[in-house]
C-alpha positions as CSV (number, residue, x, y, z in Angstrom):
1,X,-134.4,-120.3,31.8
2,X,-132.5,-118.2,29.1
3,X,-134.7,-117.5,26.5
4,X,-133.4,-114.8,24.6
5,X,-132.8,-113.9,20.5
6,X,-129.2,-113.2,20.7
7,X,-127.9,-117.0,20.5
8,X,-124.3,-116.6,20.3
9,X,-124.7,-115.4,24.4
10,X,-127.2,-117.9,25.1
11,X,-124.1,-120.3,24.3
12,X,-121.3,-118.9,25.8
13,X,-123.7,-118.3,29.0
14,X,-124.5,-122.3,28.8
15,X,-120.8,-123.6,28.2
16,X,-119.9,-121.1,31.4
17,X,-123.1,-122.7,33.5
18,X,-122.4,-126.5,32.0
19,X,-118.9,-125.7,33.6
20,X,-119.8,-125.1,36.8
21,X,-122.2,-127.9,36.8
22,X,-125.4,-126.2,36.6
23,X,-127.0,-128.2,33.4
24,X,-129.8,-126.5,33.3
25,X,-129.1,-125.4,29.6
26,X,-128.0,-128.9,28.6
27,X,-131.6,-129.7,29.1
28,X,-133.4,-126.3,27.5
29,X,-135.2,-127.3,23.9
30,X,-133.4,-124.1,22.7
31,X,-129.8,-126.1,23.9
32,X,-130.8,-129.2,21.8
33,X,-131.5,-127.4,19.0
34,X,-128.6,-125.3,18.7
35,X,-126.8,-128.7,19.3
36,X,-128.9,-130.2,16.4
37,X,-127.4,-127.2,14.2
């Protein structure tokens, strides 16, 4: 999984992965935490 300090890059990466139907990021705790904020 992608656990990095630069959350902006992480969000961009997750958005790309989500669009390409690789929803690993949407299941990650970090992704959920970012969504809550």
